[in-house]
ZAVO-578698 format. One line per 3 residues: their letters; for each residue x, z, y of N, C-alpha, C. Coordinates in steps of 0.05 Angstrom, whole numbers. Atoms other than C-alpha are relative to their C-alpha. Example, Ala and Ser with C-alpha at 12.3 -4.5 7.8 and 13.67 -1.06 7.14 Angstrom:
residues 2
as = 18 0 -24 246 156 -90 18 0 24; -16 -1 -24 273 143 -21 -15 14 22
//
This chain:
residues 463
mad = -26 -20 -7 4235 2027 2059 19 -13 9; -26 13 -14 4297 2025 2093 16 -12 -20; -28 5 15 4361 2006 2068 -5 30 -25
pdf = -3 -25 24 4360 2043 1996 32 9 -6; -11 -6 4 4412 2082 1979 29 -5 -31; -11 9 30 4432 2057 1907 -17 -24 -2
dvl = 26 13 21 4401 1998 1864 -4 9 -18; -3 -7 27 4402 2036 1810 -2 38 6; -9 -33 2 4390 2113 1818 -11 18 -31
ilg = 0 -13 33 4390 2153 1751 -11 31 -3; 3 -34 6 4358 2226 1740 9 1 -26; -7 -13 21 4395 2251 1680 24 -18 -5
ags = -20 12 13 4462 2230 1651 4 10 -20; 4 8 29 4448 2233 1578 6 -19 -14; -2 21 16 4460 2188 1529 -23 -29 12
ggy = 19 30 -7 4400 2139 1558 10 -3 28; -1 -1 -22 4417 2153 1629 35 1 6; -19 26 0 4495 2138 1625 8 -20 -5
aca = -5 14 18 4491 2090 1580 -12 -20 24; 19 25 -29 4445 2048 1642 26 -3 22; -20 -4 -24 4493 2077 1697 30 -22 -10
lra = -25 11 -3 4556 2048 1664 -5 -40 -4; 10 26 -3 4520 1976 1647 -7 -8 21; 6 16 -30 4490 1963 1712 22 8 21
aql = -22 1 -14 4552 1976 1750 26 -23 -21; -13 19 3 4585 1934 1703 -8 -31 9; 16 19 -5 4535 1884 1726 5 4 27
glk = -10 0 -38 4556 1895 1804 -30 14 11; 22 -23 -16 4496 1945 1817 14 22 16; -7 -18 -4 4510 2002 1865 -17 20 -15
vgl = 18 -21 20 4490 2064 1820 3 21 13; -3 -28 -6 4475 2136 1833 -8 22 -23; 10 -11 37 4474 2183 1764 6 31 21
vek = 16 -32 -8 4432 2249 1782 12 19 -23; 0 -12 19 4455 2308 1733 11 25 14; 14 -20 -4 4446 2381 1738 34 23 -12
gnl = -23 -1 12 4500 2391 1686 22 -2 -8; -26 11 11 4555 2359 1640 -6 -26 -2; 1 29 -3 4556 2284 1645 2 -2 -38
ggt = 2 1 21 4541 2274 1575 -25 5 -22; 17 -5 2 4477 2307 1565 2 17 -34; 5 -16 20 4450 2344 1502 9 -15 -27
clh = -7 15 19 4477 2289 1449 39 4 -1; -35 -6 -6 4557 2299 1475 4 31 3; -13 -21 0 4557 2371 1486 -8 26 -15
vgc = 13 -22 15 4501 2417 1444 -19 -23 -25; 21 13 22 4468 2354 1399 30 -9 -21; -17 25 25 4507 2297 1357 26 13 0
ipt = -22 0 9 4573 2306 1368 12 37 -4; -7 -17 5 4590 2381 1361 -17 6 -24; 8 -9 35 4539 2390 1293 11 -21 -14
kal = 0 13 27 4567 2331 1262 38 13 2; -29 -18 3 4643 2368 1274 -8 21 -12; -1 -15 21 4615 2427 1242 -10 -16 -28
lha = 8 11 27 4585 2386 1188 31 -6 -17; -31 17 15 4660 2348 1175 15 29 -9; -10 -25 11 4686 2426 1180 -7 17 -28
aev = 16 -13 18 4633 2447 1127 9 -20 -23; 5 17 27 4650 2384 1079 28 1 -8; -21 -10 2 4725 2406 1090 7 30 -15
adq = 3 -18 8 4706 2470 1060 -5 -7 -28; 14 14 26 4666 2440 1004 21 -11 -14; -21 24 12 4726 2394 982 21 22 -6
tre = -25 -33 13 4775 2464 980 -9 15 -23; -2 -20 28 4735 2504 941 -12 -26 -26; 0 15 18 4722 2444 901 14 -14 -17
sgq = -20 23 -6 4785 2413 900 14 0 -32; -9 2 24 4799 2433 822 -6 -21 -21; 15 25 22 4756 2377 796 13 -19 5
fgv = -6 26 -4 4796 2326 822 30 0 -6; -35 6 5 4876 2354 807 9 22 19; -11 -18 -23 4887 2396 865 -3 38 3
rat = 1 -28 3 4895 2471 861 12 14 35; -2 3 -29 4871 2496 927 -18 29 -1; 22 -17 -2 4836 2565 941 -11 5 39
leg = 13 -4 -37 4787 2573 1012 3 31 -8; 2 -32 -1 4802 2643 1034 -14 0 14; 27 -15 -15 4747 2638 1085 -3 -17 23
vdm = 3 17 -12 4718 2602 1137 12 18 31; -3 -15 -26 4746 2625 1211 -7 -22 21; 29 23 -22 4690 2600 1254 19 1 36
agv = -10 8 -12 4743 2613 1310 8 -26 5; -22 34 -5 4790 2551 1294 -22 -20 -5; 23 15 1 4721 2516 1280 -9 -13 22
nay = 7 10 -23 4699 2524 1343 11 -10 24; -21 14 -15 4760 2504 1368 7 -25 6; -7 27 11 4769 2445 1333 -31 -15 17
kdg = 20 27 -11 4689 2417 1358 0 9 26; 2 9 -30 4704 2435 1425 21 -17 10; -18 20 1 4764 2399 1420 -11 -27 10
vvs = 14 37 5 4723 2333 1398 -23 -7 25; 21 -5 -21 4673 2355 1454 13 -11 24; -5 -4 -28 4721 2369 1510 18 -34 0
rlf = -12 26 0 4759 2296 1492 -16 -19 13; 17 27 -6 4699 2250 1497 -7 11 21; 1 -6 -29 4680 2282 1557 11 -4 19
kgl = -15 10 -14 4738 2274 1593 1 -36 2; 4 25 9 4733 2203 1563 -19 -9 22; 30 9 -20 4667 2195 1596 -3 -4 30
tgl = -6 -2 -26 4688 2220 1659 19 -20 16; -30 23 -7 4746 2170 1669 -20 -21 0; 11 28 -6 4700 2112 1649 -20 -2 26
ikg = 24 5 -30 4638 2130 1704 17 4 24; -11 1 -26 4693 2142 1756 16 -26 -1; -9 34 -8 4728 2075 1742 -19 -22 1
rgi = 29 24 3 4653 2037 1736 2 -1 32; 6 7 -24 4652 2063 1812 -28 11 6; 21 -3 -1 4590 2095 1798 5 25 17
tvi = 2 -29 -21 4565 2165 1853 -5 18 -26; 5 -11 23 4562 2215 1806 -16 23 31; 6 -15 -21 4514 2259 1853 -12 37 -20
ega = 10 -17 28 4512 2340 1817 -21 19 6; 33 -23 -11 4449 2388 1829 -18 -9 -21; 20 13 14 4388 2386 1796 -23 -16 28
grl = 19 32 -1 4343 2320 1817 -32 5 -3; 29 -2 9 4266 2315 1821 -8 -20 22; 9 28 -10 4226 2255 1839 -18 9 26
tgp = 16 -2 -24 4199 2263 1908 -13 -17 16; 11 26 -2 4176 2188 1924 -5 -12 -32; -7 22 27 4160 2126 1881 37 -10 -2
rev = -20 9 2 4237 2110 1895 20 20 15; -20 -25 -12 4267 2175 1916 3 25 -18; -1 -35 8 4298 2234 1890 15 10 7
tvd = -7 -24 -17 4315 2297 1920 22 17 -17; -12 -15 6 4376 2335 1903 10 25 10; -15 -18 -14 4390 2403 1922 -9 4 33
gta = 5 5 -28 4349 2388 1986 11 -25 20; -9 24 -19 4381 2321 2005 -15 -19 -22; 4 29 12 4347 2252 1988 10 -19 -7
ytg = -20 23 5 4377 2203 1960 -33 -27 -17; 18 26 4 4332 2124 1949 19 -23 -24; -6 24 19 4341 2075 1900 -25 -24 4
thv = 11 23 -8 4317 2010 1896 -21 -7 -29; -5 -10 26 4305 2022 1816 10 25 -4; -5 -34 9 4290 2096 1794 1 2 -37
vla = -3 -4 37 4309 2107 1718 -2 32 -2; -3 -29 9 4276 2172 1691 22 12 -26; -22 -18 31 4331 2208 1632 8 22 3
sgs = 1 -42 1 4314 2286 1631 7 4 -11; -13 -21 18 4329 2290 1572 -16 10 -17; 13 -22 8 4296 2348 1525 15 21 -8
ysk = -8 -22 11 4302 2415 1495 -10 5 -20; 17 -7 23 4292 2454 1438 -23 12 4; 26 -7 1 4218 2474 1422 2 22 -13
slp = 4 -13 19 4194 2532 1399 -26 6 -14; 25 -3 12 4131 2558 1364 -27 21 29; 24 -20 -27 4072 2600 1414 2 20 -12
dle = -8 -17 8 4083 2665 1404 26 13 -17; -32 -7 13 4155 2662 1375 26 0 25; -13 4 -15 4200 2683 1427 32 -2 -7
idg = -23 0 1 4272 2655 1434 22 15 7; -21 -22 -19 4323 2720 1447 23 -7 -2; -17 1 -6 4384 2691 1437 19 9 -16
erv = -4 -16 16 4403 2736 1381 -5 5 -26; 9 -4 20 4371 2749 1329 -14 -32 -12; 13 21 -4 4323 2684 1343 9 -20 12
its = -8 18 -13 4358 2625 1362 1 -33 -7; 3 23 2 4353 2552 1379 31 -16 -20; -18 12 6 4405 2497 1351 26 5 22
eqa = -20 -6 -19 4452 2503 1421 8 25 -7; -8 -24 -2 4460 2578 1413 10 -6 -37; -15 -10 19 4471 2571 1336 39 -24 -5
lrl = -22 15 -4 4526 2517 1362 21 17 4; -25 -21 -6 4559 2577 1389 7 36 -12; -11 -27 16 4559 2631 1339 28 4 -15
drv = -23 3 16 4626 2663 1327 1 9 -21; -4 -12 26 4613 2678 1255 -20 -17 -14; 21 15 23 4581 2656 1191 -20 13 -4
pas = 19 -11 8 4517 2691 1188 -4 5 -37; 8 -8 28 4503 2718 1116 -25 -11 -12; 16 5 13 4445 2695 1107 -18 -10 24
vvv = 14 13 -25 4393 2642 1159 -26 -8 -19; 28 10 2 4319 2630 1156 1 -22 20; -3 29 -7 4317 2559 1178 -30 -17 8
lgg = 33 14 4 4247 2550 1205 -4 -36 15; 15 29 -6 4229 2472 1204 32 -24 -17; -17 12 17 4262 2422 1147 -2 -30 14
gvi = -5 28 -15 4275 2359 1199 26 4 -6; -28 6 -13 4340 2327 1219 19 33 0; -6 -23 -10 4354 2391 1254 13 20 -22
gce = -1 -36 20 4341 2450 1202 19 -12 -24; -14 -1 32 4372 2412 1137 31 -5 10; -34 -8 2 4441 2401 1172 8 18 13
fas = -11 -37 -5 4445 2467 1199 3 19 -34; 5 -11 23 4420 2492 1130 25 -12 -18; -22 7 20 4477 2448 1098 25 14 12
vwr = -31 -4 -11 4538 2472 1146 -6 21 -10; -10 -32 12 4521 2539 1127 -7 13 -17; -6 4 27 4517 2533 1059 23 -4 -14
sfg = -32 13 11 4584 2502 1057 15 15 12; -21 -22 -17 4611 2556 1099 -7 32 -15; 5 -20 24 4581 2609 1040 -31 21 5
aev = 20 -6 -17 4516 2631 1080 -32 -3 -22; 22 -4 15 4450 2647 1034 -19 -12 26; 9 3 -17 4407 2603 1065 -37 -12 -11
tiv = 24 2 -1 4324 2595 1074 -16 -23 7; 8 19 -22 4293 2530 1100 -42 -2 -5; 29 -2 0 4215 2533 1122 -14 -18 9
eal = 6 20 -11 4175 2479 1123 -34 -8 0; 24 4 -5 4100 2464 1144 -9 -28 -22; 10 20 11 4092 2394 1122 18 8 -30
prl = -7 1 10 4100 2379 1049 30 -10 -18; -16 6 7 4163 2358 1042 29 -1 21; -28 -2 -25 4233 2358 1083 12 -23 2
laa = -4 36 -11 4256 2292 1119 -28 -6 3; 13 17 13 4187 2279 1113 -8 -22 23; 3 27 -10 4192 2227 1162 13 -23 -11
ede = -15 23 24 4235 2186 1114 -16 -4 -32; 4 3 31 4221 2160 1044 -2 13 -14; -7 -25 18 4194 2201 999 18 -4 -21
ass = -18 11 13 4245 2173 950 22 21 11; -16 -12 -14 4294 2203 995 -3 32 5; 13 -35 -11 4260 2269 1011 9 10 -27
kal = -2 -17 18 4260 2291 938 22 -13 -14; -32 12 1 4333 2257 932 10 30 5; -11 -13 -21 4353 2305 980 -6 36 -5
era = 4 -28 8 4316 2375 961 3 3 -30; -7 -2 30 4343 2359 881 30 14 8; -32 1 -1 4417 2359 916 -3 30 11
frk = -2 -23 -18 4401 2425 967 -14 25 -34; 5 -22 26 4368 2460 895 33 6 -13; -20 -4 12 4429 2444 861 21 20 25
rki = -12 -18 -25 4465 2475 930 -7 25 3; 11 -20 -7 4428 2530 924 -10 12 22; 9 -4 -23 4393 2521 990 -26 3 -3
afr = 18 -9 0 4330 2557 984 -24 -20 21; 23 4 -15 4268 2524 1011 -36 -5 -8; 31 2 7 4186 2523 1015 -7 -17 22
tgt = 21 18 -17 4149 2466 1035 -26 8 -1; 36 -12 -2 4076 2472 1055 -3 30 7; 0 -25 -9 4090 2534 1090 10 9 34
sfr = -9 2 -36 4081 2556 1159 6 31 2; 2 -40 -17 4100 2619 1201 -12 6 9; 16 -11 -7 4072 2665 1219 2 19 20
svk = -17 -27 -25 4113 2720 1256 27 4 -9; -19 -16 8 4170 2754 1257 12 28 19; -7 -26 -15 4199 2825 1273 31 0 5
ttd = -27 -4 -9 4271 2836 1299 14 23 -6; -28 -31 -7 4326 2901 1287 23 -12 19; -33 1 -2 4392 2903 1308 20 -19 -16
asv = -30 14 14 4421 2874 1251 -18 -25 -21; 11 18 14 4365 2832 1217 -27 -11 12; 26 7 5 4298 2790 1214 -17 -2 -24
avt = 11 1 19 4242 2793 1181 -23 -24 0; 19 17 1 4197 2731 1176 -18 -6 -20; 14 -2 15 4134 2725 1149 -18 -27 3
veg = 11 26 4 4108 2662 1122 -19 -7 -15; 23 3 12 4042 2635 1094 2 -31 -21; 10 25 8 4032 2579 1039 -18 -9 0
adg = 24 22 -2 3992 2529 1022 -33 10 -14; 18 -6 11 3947 2573 978 -11 32 19; 3 -27 -18 3942 2625 1039 18 26 -4
eqs = -4 -27 3 3983 2672 1009 29 1 15; -21 -6 -22 4035 2715 1057 24 18 -16; -22 -14 18 4106 2737 1037 19 1 23
vie = -20 -9 -12 4166 2757 1077 30 1 -9; -28 6 13 4239 2737 1072 17 5 25; -13 -11 -21 4285 2773 1108 38 -15 -1
ael = -28 16 -2 4359 2752 1139 7 9 23; -8 -11 -18 4403 2758 1186 -13 -10 32; 13 22 -18 4382 2701 1229 -23 -13 -1
llv = 22 19 2 4325 2656 1246 6 -15 16; 4 23 -14 4338 2587 1266 -20 -13 7; 32 13 -7 4278 2556 1297 8 -34 13
avg = -9 36 5 4293 2475 1288 -34 -15 -9; 27 7 4 4229 2455 1301 -12 -25 18; -4 24 -9 4240 2393 1339 2 5 40
rgp = -14 -7 -35 4254 2378 1417 -31 -10 13; 26 9 -27 4206 2370 1476 12 -12 22; -8 14 -26 4212 2323 1529 6 22 30
vte = -11 -8 -35 4245 2352 1606 -5 -10 13; 14 15 -26 4198 2332 1648 -13 10 15; 10 -23 -12 4159 2396 1675 20 8 22
glg = -9 -19 -31 4171 2416 1750 19 -28 22; -19 20 -15 4205 2348 1762 -7 -23 12; 17 16 -18 4154 2320 1810 -7 -34 -16
yde = 1 23 10 4138 2263 1754 -34 -3 0; 30 -1 -2 4054 2282 1750 -9 3 34; 11 -6 -25 4055 2291 1827 6 -33 19
qgv = -1 30 -17 4081 2214 1843 -10 -17 -19; 19 15 15 4033 2191 1793 17 -18 -27; -12 17 22 4074 2170 1728 -17 6 -28
amd = 17 -4 27 4034 2164 1668 16 17 -17; -26 -19 13 4049 2218 1618 -22 8 -20; 14 -12 17 4019 2247 1553 21 13 -12
rgf = -19 -25 6 4033 2311 1527 27 5 11; -31 0 -17 4097 2313 1577 22 -24 -5; -16 25 6 4125 2252 1549 -15 -27 23
vla = 11 15 -18 4127 2197 1596 -2 -28 -12; 12 30 12 4096 2128 1583 6 -24 11; -23 30 -15 4138 2061 1588 -16 -12 -20
der = -6 19 9 4135 1995 1562 13 -11 -19; -24 13 26 4168 1954 1506 29 -10 17; -33 3 -14 4229 1949 1571 -6 18 16
crt = 2 -27 -8 4219 2019 1589 -16 -1 31; 18 7 -27 4176 2002 1649 -20 36 -3; 21 -20 1 4132 2061 1668 -20 -15 16
nld = 28 13 -24 4063 2049 1715 9 4 23; -8 1 -30 4102 2061 1779 25 -28 3; -14 29 -7 4130 1986 1799 42 18 15
gvy = -20 0 1 4203 1997 1797 22 34 -22; -8 -20 11 4215 2054 1756 -7 -5 -32; 0 11 31 4232 2058 1689 -1 35 -20
avg = -5 -21 18 4241 2117 1631 16 -7 -29; -17 15 23 4291 2120 1572 7 25 -9; -5 -19 18 4310 2165 1525 -27 24 -18
div = 10 -24 7 4279 2231 1497 -37 4 9; 35 -7 -5 4220 2237 1540 -20 -23 4; 19 26 12 4192 2165 1519 -4 8 -29
pgl = 11 3 16 4152 2180 1466 14 -19 -28; -9 21 13 4187 2155 1396 22 24 -15; -20 -11 15 4249 2170 1354 22 9 30
qla = -25 -19 -25 4296 2229 1402 21 -10 -19; -34 11 1 4367 2196 1387 17 -13 16; -13 3 -21 4423 2186 1421 4 -30 1
hrg = 4 31 -7 4431 2110 1401 -26 -14 13; 16 10 -16 4365 2097 1418 -3 5 35; 8 -1 -33 4362 2124 1491 38 -24 11
fqq = -24 18 -12 4445 2083 1488 -16 -27 7; 16 24 6 4402 2022 1471 -23 -7 28; 16 -6 -17 4349 2034 1519 4 -5 32
gil = -2 1 -19 4383 2048 1572 24 -25 4; -19 25 -1 4431 1986 1563 -15 -21 21; 30 12 -1 4358 1949 1564 0 -7 21
vae = 11 -5 -27 4339 1973 1632 24 -7 19; -26 10 -3 4410 1958 1658 -7 -29 8; 0 38 3 4398 1882 1645 -22 -11 15
dia = 20 16 -8 4329 1880 1661 -3 4 26; -8 -13 -30 4342 1911 1730 11 -32 17; -23 17 -12 4397 1856 1739 -14 -26 -9
gld = 10 32 -8 4353 1792 1721 4 -7 -37; -15 17 31 4377 1776 1637 -20 5 -4; 13 -8 29 4319 1795 1601 0 -12 -31
ptp = -11 5 24 4338 1820 1551 -23 10 -25; 23 4 15 4304 1826 1478 -10 38 0; 18 -31 3 4249 1892 1471 23 7 -25
ide = -10 -15 16 4278 1938 1425 -15 6 -21; 18 0 25 4244 1940 1354 7 29 -6; -6 -27 1 4234 2014 1347 3 5 -42
agi = 10 2 31 4227 2005 1268 31 -11 -8; -32 7 5 4303 1972 1270 16 17 9; -15 -19 -10 4329 2037 1301 23 9 -34
prv = -4 -19 25 4372 2069 1239 2 24 10; 5 -36 -2 4369 2146 1224 17 10 -14; -17 -12 8 4419 2182 1194 -1 28 -6
tys = -12 -28 4 4421 2262 1174 23 3 -11; -29 0 5 4487 2284 1167 6 23 -22; -13 -21 21 4482 2333 1108 14 -5 -22
hpe = -16 12 28 4508 2339 1040 -20 7 -25; -7 33 -3 4491 2286 1016 -15 -5 25; 7 8 -20 4469 2242 1073 -28 -15 0
vas = 27 25 -4 4401 2206 1082 7 -17 23; -3 18 -29 4404 2142 1131 -28 -22 -12; 32 25 3 4340 2093 1135 1 -20 27
vgl = 11 15 -16 4324 2034 1170 -24 -22 -3; 25 14 8 4262 1997 1176 -26 16 -12; 20 -10 11 4196 2012 1144 9 17 -26
dea = -5 -9 24 4194 2069 1083 -22 -18 -18; 21 4 11 4154 2046 1025 -26 -5 10; 29 -4 -8 4086 2073 1043 -15 -9 27
qar = 10 13 -31 4087 2047 1106 1 -25 3; -4 30 11 4107 1969 1075 -33 4 -10; 20 8 26 4052 1981 1027 -32 8 23
tty = 17 -4 -10 4007 2011 1080 -12 -35 20; 6 19 -16 4021 1948 1130 -1 -30 -15; 2 22 14 4022 1889 1073 -1 3 -25
gdd = 15 -7 12 3985 1919 1028 15 6 -34; -12 -3 27 4002 1940 949 12 -25 -8; -3 23 12 4003 1877 925 30 -21 16
gve = -15 13 -19 4052 1855 983 31 6 3; -16 -9 -8 4113 1894 978 16 1 -38; -16 -15 25 4169 1905 922 26 12 11
tvt = -30 -20 -9 4224 1954 919 26 -8 -19; -18 -5 23 4288 1961 880 19 29 7; -22 -21 -1 4338 2021 873 17 -3 -15
ydl = -25 -3 12 4405 2024 856 18 19 2; -9 -29 -7 4438 2084 836 21 -14 1; -27 1 -7 4505 2100 863 6 9 -28
ggn = -13 -5 35 4522 2126 787 14 -27 -9; 3 22 3 4538 2057 783 24 -18 13; -22 3 -24 4585 2051 841 21 9 -2
gks = -26 -7 7 4660 2060 835 12 14 29; -7 -20 -26 4676 2090 902 -16 24 0; 19 -25 -2 4607 2140 895 19 25 -24
qil = -4 -16 27 4643 2165 825 24 13 16; -25 -10 -14 4711 2172 859 -8 26 20; 18 -29 -10 4668 2220 911 -7 9 -10
ktq = 7 -18 13 4639 2248 862 -27 10 12; 26 -1 -17 4574 2235 902 -30 -16 -11; 22 13 7 4504 2218 874 -20 -5 23
gfv = 24 3 -20 4449 2185 906 -9 -38 5; 13 21 16 4418 2114 907 -1 -21 25; 0 26 -10 4409 2044 949 -33 -2 -8
klv = 26 14 3 4326 2030 961 0 -19 16; 10 22 -9 4306 1967 975 -29 -5 6; 30 9 -1 4233 1954 1010 6 -25 7
rrk = 9 21 -15 4215 1880 1020 -31 -12 -1; 24 20 0 4152 1839 1037 5 -15 -30; 1 18 33 4135 1804 966 10 -38 5
dgp = -12 23 -4 4179 1733 963 10 -1 33; 1 3 -39 4192 1752 1043 27 16 4; -12 -18 -5 4247 1796 1074 -3 28 -6
vvg = 5 -34 -2 4266 1862 1072 1 9 21; 9 -7 -22 4238 1905 1113 2 27 0; -4 -32 -10 4258 1981 1100 37 -4 -23
vhl = -22 -12 8 4331 2006 1073 4 20 -3; 4 -41 5 4334 2081 1048 29 5 -11; -23 -12 8 4408 2119 1029 -3 14 3
vgd = -10 -35 4 4425 2181 1001 22 -5 -16; -25 -8 18 4491 2205 985 25 3 18; -24 -11 -28 4557 2227 1023 16 -24 13
rvg = -16 25 -21 4578 2178 1073 -12 -24 3; 11 24 8 4525 2130 1060 -15 -11 39; 11 -6 -19 4510 2145 1134 11 -22 19
eli = -22 25 -9 4573 2088 1147 -5 -29 -8; 5 31 1 4536 2031 1119 -25 1 7; 17 11 -2 4479 2032 1152 7 -22 30
gea = -16 23 -18 4514 1986 1202 -19 -21 -10; 9 23 9 4499 1925 1157 -31 -1 -9; 32 5 9 4429 1957 1134 -18 -11 23
qli = 20 3 -20 4407 1949 1203 2 -22 -1; -2 26 2 4433 1878 1206 -19 -20 -19; 15 18 30 4401 1855 1139 -34 12 17
ynw = 28 -2 -10 4330 1886 1177 -6 -9 27; 11 18 -19 4333 1864 1242 8 -28 11; 8 25 -7 4351 1796 1231 -13 -13 -30
eay = 19 9 11 4300 1791 1187 8 -16 -38; -14 13 20 4343 1773 1120 -21 1 -29; 12 2 33 4322 1757 1045 20 8 -10
add = -22 -8 17 4351 1784 992 23 -18 -8; -22 28 -6 4385 1709 974 21 4 20; -18 6 -28 4418 1716 1048 18 17 -14
vap = -24 -21 0 4455 1773 1028 14 7 -25; -5 -3 34 4459 1776 947 39 -10 4; -23 20 0 4529 1719 960 21 3 14
lvh = -25 -14 -18 4559 1758 1014 22 16 -18; -23 -22 33 4628 1795 972 0 14 30; -7 -24 3 4629 1866 985 28 14 0
ahp = -27 -10 8 4699 1895 989 -2 19 -28; -14 -24 22 4719 1940 922 24 11 2; 19 -25 -2 4722 1995 908 -17 13 36
tqn = 6 -3 -14 4679 2007 962 -37 18 -3; 34 -11 -1 4606 2051 971 -20 -32 14; 17 16 -15 4586 1992 1019 -11 -27 -30
eal = 11 10 26 4579 1954 952 -28 0 -11; 15 -10 15 4523 1991 930 -28 -18 15; 29 12 -8 4477 1950 987 -2 -34 -12
gea = -9 32 10 4512 1876 965 -19 9 -34; 12 -2 27 4487 1903 885 -24 4 -3; 34 -13 -7 4414 1932 909 -5 -35 9
hla = 15 24 -12 4406 1857 944 7 -22 -31; -4 21 22 4437 1821 883 -18 8 -24; 26 -6 22 4385 1867 839 -24 -17 9
lag = 30 2 -17 4326 1852 887 0 -35 -1; 6 33 3 4347 1770 891 -1 -13 -38; 0 14 25 4343 1777 810 22 2 -20
kpl = -32 -2 14 4417 1777 788 13 19 -3; -12 -29 4 4434 1848 775 25 -7 -16; -23 1 22 4506 1853 758 15 25 -16
hah = -9 -26 22 4526 1924 747 -22 14 -7; 38 -18 -7 4448 1955 756 -20 -14 -27; 20 -7 22 4404 1951 700 -20 -23 4
s = 25 24 -4 4349 1885 703 -24 15 1
//
């Protein structure tokens, strides 16, 4: 081919795409970044950031409502969604401006418009073809629905539409008890709505350790968030004012749940259709782009990152894949990403966080006799008592070996996952962590206490 326009040409400026662009430019490569929407993609505009802003507003509402238990007299007069949305949108706007400035400052060429792969190293945007020595596919994901379930944007909505609501609904049925469903259920309950979660699998957050799922279910019951697990969606009827959702339990019995809204939170699908991937011979599976441990597709010089690659659909996974690809292109020989070592957090009330293997996975991998666990109750942690939160730290390790999984439940435990992922990724033994000094009083101490217990020398925990 003739001299390419770019060293690296990236299709999509979400978490994976823009991280790749920033790192590649930092390494002295000439970068083109194609985006039809706003820089930052799903995570910044309709995902991680705005949902966590809503969750923080929900926490403020809960703390105001429950302030009397701290000796503070306050009354929750209501939730002003216009004010909540202004706060949320302000956070997004500031981060967007910062990202835009970063990309401009690195000398990255932003190509605005809908891109399509039209050659092995060519992306065409609104009729203009651009070439790259390397092409990175980073086209992101969309909110999925179910067959015959139409999203009307009024009564039946996705998470994107939920983020734009100008009111607190009186009642909501949440279809899907995964991360997105549990987070929105938590927000709306804090804001005063009646919420029912419908989940086809046997438990909420089915991808988490069973103990974490059970702890979240207990907390949701206490908060009067209704949920029906092992229950399948059958149909929905809408009126101008409500929805009637027909569901079917494991026993085959059908029932109808009436509410103001139905939120469809059944996961996210890869945005790959109509982008030329198939036509150019990119190896695909059910719409996902197949890639190796270095994010390389079957086409020479073509990489794929983020939600279009099978695996965890998390912004920080996309960030790390983008960085890895940029460094691989630059010849730095980066270390492949251990998928199990990517931290996972559900920012509900309470939060659920984990890294590594859950107990069932560990027992499948190492055998029942090859696994040990310990659970430290946050009831013994001073800061958790101050915050009036309940939960635990659960450690899973190979018998006489390293810690292979860390599982956390409790308010704000997502902030502890940084140390937990170091413990897992560095294959630390309990005896390695037990001597480390954890500041008092912090919830971080709970990680230290759990490792003391696993090392056979519990301090505040029962042996």
